[in-house]
C-alpha positions as CSV (number, residue, x, y, z in Angstrom):
1,M,-97.4,183.6,214.9
2,T,-97.9,187.2,215.8
3,E,-96.0,187.7,219.1
4,A,-92.6,187.3,220.6
5,I,-90.4,187.7,223.7
6,L,-87.2,189.6,223.3
7,L,-84.7,188.9,226.1
8,V,-82.5,192.0,226.6
9,G,-80.0,193.3,229.1
10,G,-78.8,190.2,230.8
11,K,-75.3,190.4,229.5
12,G,-74.9,194.1,229.5
13,T,-72.2,194.3,232.0
14,R,-69.7,192.9,229.5
15,L,-69.9,196.2,227.7
16,R,-70.6,198.5,230.6
17,P,-67.2,200.3,230.6
18,L,-67.8,201.2,226.9
19,T,-69.8,204.4,227.4
20,V,-71.3,206.6,230.1
21,H,-73.9,208.5,228.1
22,T,-75.1,205.7,225.8
23,P,-75.9,202.4,227.7
24,K,-74.8,199.3,225.8
25,P,-78.2,198.2,224.4
26,M,-78.6,201.6,222.9
27,V,-75.2,202.0,221.3
28,P,-75.8,202.6,217.6
29,A,-75.0,199.6,215.3
30,A,-75.1,200.8,211.7
31,G,-76.7,204.1,212.8
32,V,-79.5,203.0,215.1
33,P,-79.7,201.2,218.5
34,F,-79.0,197.6,217.9
35,L,-82.4,196.4,219.2
36,T,-84.0,198.4,216.3
37,H,-82.6,195.9,213.9
38,Q,-84.0,192.9,215.8
39,L,-87.4,194.5,216.3
40,A,-87.6,195.5,212.6
41,R,-86.7,191.9,211.5
42,A,-89.3,190.4,213.8
43,R,-91.9,192.8,212.3
44,A,-90.9,191.9,208.8
45,A,-91.5,188.2,209.7
46,G,-95.1,188.9,210.8
47,V,-94.6,189.6,214.5
48,E,-97.0,192.3,215.8
49,H,-96.7,192.1,219.6
50,I,-93.4,191.9,221.5
51,V,-92.7,191.8,225.2
52,L,-89.3,193.0,226.2
53,A,-88.0,191.1,229.2
54,T,-85.5,193.5,230.7
55,S,-83.1,193.6,233.6
56,Y,-79.9,195.4,233.1
57,L,-80.5,199.1,232.1
58,A,-84.2,198.4,231.7
59,E,-85.0,202.1,232.1
60,V,-83.5,203.1,228.7
61,F,-85.8,201.1,226.5
62,E,-89.3,202.5,226.9
63,P,-88.3,206.2,226.6
64,Y,-86.7,205.4,223.2
65,F,-89.1,202.7,221.7
66,G,-92.3,203.8,223.4
67,D,-95.3,201.6,222.4
68,G,-93.5,200.4,219.3
69,S,-95.9,202.1,216.9
70,A,-93.1,203.8,215.0
71,L,-91.9,200.3,214.0
72,G,-95.4,198.9,213.4
73,L,-95.3,197.0,216.6
74,H,-97.0,196.9,220.0
75,L,-94.3,196.7,222.7
76,E,-94.7,195.9,226.3
77,Y,-92.0,196.0,229.0
78,V,-91.5,193.7,232.0
79,T,-88.5,194.4,234.3
80,E,-87.0,191.7,236.6
81,E,-86.4,192.8,240.2
82,E,-83.6,190.1,240.4
83,P,-81.8,188.3,237.6
84,L,-83.9,185.3,236.6
85,G,-81.8,183.7,233.8
86,T,-83.2,183.0,230.3
87,G,-85.9,180.6,231.4
88,G,-86.9,182.7,234.4
89,A,-87.2,185.8,232.3
90,I,-89.4,184.0,229.8
91,R,-91.7,182.8,232.6
92,N,-91.7,186.2,234.2
93,V,-93.5,187.8,231.2
94,A,-95.9,185.0,230.5
95,S,-98.9,186.9,231.8
96,R,-98.4,189.5,229.0
97,L,-98.7,187.0,226.2
98,R,-102.0,186.7,224.2
99,S,-101.4,183.4,222.4
100,G,-103.6,180.4,223.0
101,P,-102.1,177.3,224.6
102,D,-101.1,175.6,221.3
103,E,-100.0,178.7,219.5
104,P,-96.3,179.5,218.8
105,V,-94.3,182.2,220.6
106,L,-91.0,183.4,219.2
107,I,-88.3,184.0,221.7
108,F,-85.0,185.7,220.7
109,N,-81.9,187.0,222.5
110,G,-81.0,190.7,222.6
111,D,-77.2,190.0,222.2
112,I,-77.4,188.1,219.0
113,L,-77.1,189.5,215.4
114,T,-78.4,186.9,213.0
115,G,-79.7,186.4,209.5
116,L,-82.1,183.7,210.7
117,D,-85.1,183.1,208.5
118,I,-87.7,183.6,211.2
119,R,-90.6,182.4,209.2
120,A,-88.7,179.2,208.3
121,L,-88.2,178.5,212.0
122,V,-91.9,179.0,212.7
123,D,-92.8,176.8,209.8
124,T,-90.5,174.1,211.0
125,H,-92.1,174.3,214.4
126,E,-95.6,174.0,213.1
127,T,-95.0,171.3,210.6
128,S,-93.0,169.1,213.0
129,G,-95.6,169.5,215.8
130,A,-92.8,170.3,218.3
131,D,-93.2,171.6,221.8
132,V,-90.1,173.8,221.3
133,S,-88.1,174.5,218.2
134,L,-84.5,175.8,218.3
135,H,-82.4,177.7,215.8
136,L,-79.1,175.8,215.5
137,T,-76.0,177.1,213.8
138,R,-72.8,175.3,212.8
139,V,-69.4,176.6,214.1
140,D,-65.9,175.7,213.0
141,D,-64.7,175.2,216.6
142,P,-67.5,174.1,218.9
143,R,-65.3,173.7,222.1
144,A,-66.6,177.0,223.5
145,F,-70.2,176.1,223.1
146,G,-72.8,173.5,224.3
147,L,-73.6,171.0,221.6
148,V,-77.0,170.1,220.3
149,P,-77.0,166.9,218.2
150,T,-80.1,166.0,216.2
151,D,-81.3,162.9,214.3
152,A,-81.9,162.7,210.6
153,T,-85.3,164.4,211.0
154,G,-83.9,167.3,213.0
155,R,-85.3,166.1,216.4
156,V,-83.0,167.1,219.2
157,Q,-81.2,164.1,220.9
158,A,-79.3,165.8,223.7
159,F,-77.9,168.9,225.2
160,L,-74.2,168.5,225.8
161,E,-71.9,170.7,227.9
162,K,-68.8,172.3,226.3
163,P,-66.7,169.4,225.0
164,Q,-63.4,168.8,226.7
165,T,-61.9,166.2,224.4
166,P,-62.0,165.5,220.6
167,E,-64.2,162.4,221.4
168,E,-66.8,164.6,223.0
169,I,-67.3,166.7,219.8
170,V,-70.1,164.7,218.3
171,T,-71.5,167.6,216.3
172,D,-70.7,171.1,215.2
173,Q,-74.3,172.3,215.9
174,I,-74.8,174.8,218.7
175,N,-77.8,176.6,220.2
176,A,-78.0,180.0,218.4
177,G,-80.3,181.7,220.8
178,A,-83.7,181.9,219.0
179,Y,-86.6,179.6,219.8
180,V,-90.3,179.0,219.1
181,F,-92.2,177.7,222.2
182,R,-95.6,176.2,222.3
183,R,-97.4,178.7,224.5
184,S,-98.4,176.1,227.1
185,V,-94.8,175.0,227.5
186,I,-93.9,178.4,228.9
187,D,-96.2,177.9,231.8
188,T,-94.3,174.8,232.9
189,I,-91.2,176.8,233.6
190,P,-90.8,177.4,237.4
191,E,-91.9,180.9,238.5
192,G,-90.1,183.3,240.7
193,R,-86.5,181.9,240.6
194,P,-83.6,181.8,238.2
195,V,-83.9,179.2,235.5
196,S,-81.6,178.5,232.5
197,V,-83.4,177.2,229.4
198,E,-80.1,175.8,228.2
199,R,-79.1,173.9,231.4
200,E,-82.5,173.2,233.0
201,T,-85.6,173.7,230.9
202,F,-84.5,172.0,227.6
203,P,-82.8,169.0,229.2
204,Q,-85.8,168.4,231.5
205,L,-88.2,168.7,228.6
206,L,-86.2,166.2,226.7
207,A,-86.0,163.8,229.6
208,A,-89.8,164.0,230.0
209,G,-90.3,163.0,226.3
210,A,-91.2,166.4,224.9
211,H,-90.5,167.0,221.2
212,L,-87.7,169.5,220.7
213,Q,-86.9,170.2,217.1
214,G,-83.8,171.8,215.7
215,M,-83.5,173.8,212.6
216,V,-80.0,174.3,211.3
217,D,-79.7,177.7,209.6
218,S,-76.1,178.6,208.9
219,T,-76.6,182.1,207.7
220,Y,-75.0,185.1,209.4
221,W,-74.7,184.7,213.2
222,L,-72.7,186.7,215.7
223,D,-72.8,187.1,219.5
224,L,-72.3,190.8,220.2
225,G,-71.2,190.3,223.8
226,T,-67.8,192.1,223.4
227,P,-66.9,195.5,222.0
228,Q,-64.9,193.9,219.2
229,A,-67.9,191.8,218.1
230,F,-70.2,194.8,218.3
231,V,-67.9,196.8,216.0
232,R,-67.8,193.9,213.6
233,G,-71.6,193.5,213.7
234,S,-72.1,197.2,212.9
235,A,-69.8,197.0,209.9
236,D,-71.5,193.8,208.7
237,L,-74.8,195.5,208.8
238,V,-73.5,198.4,206.7
239,L,-71.8,196.0,204.3
240,G,-75.0,194.0,203.9
241,R,-73.5,190.8,205.3
242,A,-76.0,190.9,208.1
243,P,-79.6,191.6,206.9
244,S,-81.7,194.3,208.5
245,P,-84.5,196.5,207.1
246,A,-83.6,199.2,209.7
247,V,-80.2,200.4,208.3
248,P,-80.8,204.1,207.7
249,G,-79.2,204.4,204.3
250,R,-77.7,202.5,201.4
251,R,-75.4,199.6,202.2
252,G,-71.8,199.8,201.1
253,D,-68.4,200.6,202.4
254,R,-69.6,203.4,204.6
255,L,-72.6,204.9,206.3
256,V,-72.3,208.6,207.0
257,L,-75.3,210.0,209.0
258,P,-76.7,213.5,208.4
259,T,-74.8,216.4,209.9
260,A,-71.5,214.4,210.0
261,E,-68.5,216.1,208.3
262,V,-66.0,214.1,206.3
263,A,-63.0,215.7,204.7
264,P,-62.9,215.2,200.9
265,D,-59.7,213.2,201.0
266,A,-60.6,211.1,204.1
267,K,-61.0,207.4,203.3
268,L,-63.9,205.4,204.9
269,T,-64.1,201.7,204.1
270,G,-65.0,198.3,205.5
271,G,-68.5,199.2,206.7
272,T,-67.5,202.2,208.7
273,V,-70.3,204.2,210.4
274,V,-69.9,208.0,211.1
275,G,-72.5,209.3,213.5
276,A,-74.4,212.5,213.5
277,G,-72.3,215.5,214.1
278,A,-69.0,213.6,214.0
279,V,-66.0,215.0,212.1
280,I,-63.4,213.1,210.1
281,G,-60.4,215.2,209.3
282,A,-58.3,215.5,206.2
283,G,-56.3,212.4,205.2
284,A,-57.8,210.3,208.0
285,R,-58.3,206.6,207.2
286,V,-61.1,204.8,209.0
287,T,-61.8,201.1,208.2
288,G,-64.5,198.8,209.7
289,S,-65.1,201.1,212.6
290,A,-67.9,202.9,214.4
291,V,-67.5,206.6,215.1
292,L,-70.4,207.7,217.3
293,D,-72.2,211.0,217.4
294,G,-70.1,214.1,217.9
295,A,-66.7,212.3,217.9
296,V,-63.8,213.8,216.1
297,V,-61.0,212.0,214.2
298,E,-58.3,214.6,213.5
299,P,-56.3,214.8,210.3
300,G,-54.0,211.9,209.4
301,A,-55.4,209.5,212.1
302,V,-55.7,205.8,211.1
303,V,-58.6,203.9,212.7
304,T,-59.2,200.2,212.1
305,D,-61.8,197.9,213.6
306,S,-62.4,200.3,216.5
307,L,-65.2,202.0,218.4
308,I,-65.0,205.7,219.2
309,G,-67.5,206.8,221.7
310,A,-69.8,209.8,221.5
311,G,-67.9,213.1,221.9
312,A,-64.5,211.4,222.0
313,R,-61.5,212.9,220.1
314,I,-58.7,211.1,218.4
315,G,-55.6,213.2,217.8
316,A,-53.8,213.8,214.5
317,R,-51.7,210.9,213.2
318,T,-52.8,208.6,216.0
319,V,-53.3,204.9,215.1
320,L,-56.1,202.8,216.6
321,A,-56.5,199.1,215.8
322,G,-59.0,197.0,217.6
323,A,-59.5,199.7,220.2
324,V,-62.5,201.0,222.2
325,V,-62.5,204.7,223.2
326,G,-65.2,205.6,225.6
327,D,-67.5,208.6,225.5
328,G,-65.8,212.0,225.9
329,A,-62.3,210.5,226.0
330,R,-59.4,212.4,224.5
331,V,-56.5,210.5,222.8
332,G,-53.8,213.0,221.9
333,A,-51.8,213.2,218.7
334,D,-49.2,210.6,217.6
335,N,-50.4,207.8,219.9
336,E,-50.7,204.1,218.9
337,L,-53.3,201.9,220.6
338,R,-53.8,198.3,219.5
339,D,-55.1,194.9,220.2
340,G,-58.2,195.3,222.3
341,V,-57.1,198.3,224.4
342,R,-59.9,200.2,226.1
343,V,-59.8,203.9,226.9
344,W,-62.2,204.7,229.7
345,C,-64.9,207.4,229.4
346,G,-63.5,210.9,229.9
347,A,-59.9,209.7,230.1
348,Q,-57.2,211.9,228.5
349,L,-54.0,210.6,226.9
350,P,-51.4,213.3,226.1
351,D,-49.7,213.5,222.7
352,G,-47.3,210.7,222.0
353,S,-47.8,209.0,225.3
354,V,-48.5,205.4,224.1
355,R,-46.8,203.4,221.4
356,F,-46.8,199.6,220.5
357,S,-44.5,199.3,217.6
358,S,-40.7,199.5,217.5
359,D,-39.0,202.9,217.5
360,Q,-36.8,201.6,214.7
């Protein structure tokens, strides 16, 4: 297997309010745009040619990644004029693929951070003789997901909608968003209209007697569709919980990029990332957070599990917990923002204007 399709941009609106200057697919995760981690992992698994199927914010990818040579890849870009869904996006780029009819094509989702053993998935596909192979992962509570039961050999038996009752939870296995398709199967997907692989392509293939193989790999897996998950994923990359050859530095409690300034008595833990040109003031404590390029955290501020956008400023002694602060926003001193609050780009909060805890 030497080529792949990367599906990017379809869910971007979930993070659109996050920043103005840095569109969501390019927000740094552990110091580099998130897609860099996915592309680097695919290259490490032997992929050489990747077609990026883009829709939302498609114009940001090619200027940054170019032809992919810096990553040892050959990249091509195909942009949807109208949203086509997962299956439609795959079919839309089929003409750019070079594989023969029986050769495998890796397909993976741009919103998923995973430790999947890509080579193992390809090997499973080739040894089983499957038409399509799926990466499956196990979750503690499958009620929010579609279920994918398999038999003792790993062959997929059904695709079940989100279970509504305990009796409907027949497995804890869910679709984890990475597949290997036999090249010829891609050409059977209807062209020019929205198609969902989860709700249309896979069930129809199964009904037609096609061989769909599941490989359960319960290593690291995280859907990055929310700001909170994105912050967690960035921290996990720095901590080494999520594997990537693209992390620009040693893994550990913190990743401080060149030109950032961190006061000697500031404390950075939990996989915190401090971007280029950012400043962390004296006595500040930053845990499990991402401080993007040029942001400032003033002395005594306490930041936990939060994302601070490029050029934003957090005032002295302010407390952030599970917060998202957009690019260029200003949060004054002695504020307290918690529990998923979002501060829009360029917004300004005066000193002492927001508090969550008791005055006692």
